[in-house]
C-alpha positions in Angstrom: 90.3 -38.8 6.4 88.6 -37.1 9.4 85.1 -35.6 9.2 85.0 -31.9 8.7 84.3 -29.8 11.8 81.0 -28.2 12.0 80.2 -24.9 13.8 77.0 -23.0 14.1 76.9 -19.3 14.9 73.6 -17.8 15.9 72.9 -14.2 16.7 71.7 -13.4 20.2 68.1 -12.1 20.8 66.5 -9.2 22.5 64.3 -11.4 24.6 66.1 -13.0 27.5 65.3 -15.1 30.5 64.7 -12.9 33.6 67.4 -14.1 36.0 69.6 -12.6 38.7 72.1 -15.5 38.4 74.1 -16.3 35.3 72.7 -19.0 33.1 74.2 -20.7 30.0 73.9 -18.5 26.9 71.8 -21.1 25.1 69.3 -20.8 28.0 69.5 -17.0 28.4 68.3 -16.1 24.9 64.6 -16.6 24.1 64.1 -15.2 20.6 65.0 -15.9 17.0 66.3 -19.4 16.3 67.6 -20.0 19.8 64.5 -21.9 21.2 64.6 -24.3 18.2 68.4 -24.6 18.5 68.1 -25.3 22.2 65.5 -28.0 21.6 67.6 -29.6 19.0 70.9 -29.6 20.9 69.3 -30.4 24.3 72.0 -31.3 26.8 74.2 -33.1 24.3 77.7 -31.7 25.0 78.9 -32.9 21.5 76.3 -30.5 19.9 76.5 -27.7 22.4 80.2 -27.6 22.0 79.7 -26.7 18.3 77.4 -23.8 19.0 78.5 -20.2 19.3 76.2 -17.3 20.0 77.2 -13.8 18.8 76.2 -11.4 21.6 76.1 -7.7 21.2 77.4 -7.4 24.7 79.9 -10.2 25.0 81.0 -11.1 21.5 81.2 -14.7 20.4 80.4 -17.0 23.3 79.9 -20.7 23.7 76.4 -22.2 24.3 77.4 -22.8 28.0 79.0 -19.5 28.8 77.2 -18.2 31.9 75.6 -14.8 31.2 73.2 -12.4 32.9 70.5 -10.5 31.0 71.6 -7.2 29.4 70.2 -4.6 27.0 72.5 -3.7 24.1 72.0 -3.5 20.3 74.6 -4.4 17.7 75.2 -1.2 15.8 78.1 -0.4 13.5 80.2 1.1 16.3 79.7 -1.9 18.6 80.4 -4.2 15.7 83.7 -2.4 15.1 84.6 -2.8 18.8 83.8 -6.5 18.8 85.5 -7.4 15.5 89.0 -8.2 16.8 87.7 -10.4 19.6 85.2 -12.1 17.4 87.9 -12.9 14.8 90.1 -14.4 17.6 87.1 -16.4 18.9 86.4 -17.8 15.4 90.1 -18.8 15.0 90.0 -20.3 18.5 87.0 -22.4 17.5 89.1 -23.9 14.7 87.6 -22.1 11.8 90.2 -21.7 9.0 89.8 -21.4 5.3 90.5 -24.5 3.4 90.5 -26.7 6.5 87.2 -28.7 5.9 85.2 -26.6 8.3 81.5 -26.4 7.8 80.0 -23.2 9.1 76.3 -22.3 9.5 75.5 -18.7 10.5 71.9 -17.8 11.5 71.5 -14.2 12.3 70.2 -10.8 11.3 72.1 -8.5 8.9 74.3 -6.7 11.5 75.4 -10.0 13.0 76.0 -11.6 9.6 78.2 -8.6 8.6 80.3 -8.9 11.7 80.8 -12.6 11.2 81.7 -12.1 7.6 84.2 -9.5 8.5 85.8 -11.8 11.2 86.0 -14.9 9.0 89.3 -15.8 7.3 89.0 -15.0 3.5 87.6 -18.0 1.6 85.9 -19.7 4.5 82.8 -21.4 3.2 79.6 -20.8 5.1 75.9 -21.2 4.8 74.2 -17.9 5.6 70.7 -17.8 7.0 69.9 -14.0 7.2 66.6 -14.4 9.0 67.0 -15.7 12.6 63.5 -17.0 12.5 64.1 -19.2 9.4 64.6 -22.4 11.3 63.5 -24.5 8.4 66.5 -23.4 6.3 68.9 -24.0 9.1 67.4 -27.4 9.9 68.3 -28.6 6.4 71.9 -28.0 7.2 71.7 -29.6 10.6 69.9 -32.6 9.2 72.8 -33.0 6.7 75.2 -32.8 9.6 73.4 -35.5 11.4 72.2 -33.4 14.3 69.2 -35.3 15.9 
């Protein structure tokens, strides 16, 4: 039997690196859980490949998607616009109910609601509703064996 896949979805943050050239999403965002997540994943492709960031501007992106700074909040209207693309991105990441996928979502309420709406029904997930609650997220990552 193969090990279940593990995917972490983190909400983006208002604070971003000031840059005029695109940088990987995991380096762009400077708030919430992102600095701790960046420190934990480092440059390990195996871990970075299991990270997605939910951006109010760009939808669900990989840790290494090149982005520029922007200023956009995730309100109900924007969430509705993003929902189809986020659902496709989640499916593209291999998240399917009953397939042994482990999902960790660390984000504020608007982001959690969008991910919940985009997930296939019955997909198990650990929800961390405070993007600054790294201790709770770290428990899951420790169980997953993330260094």
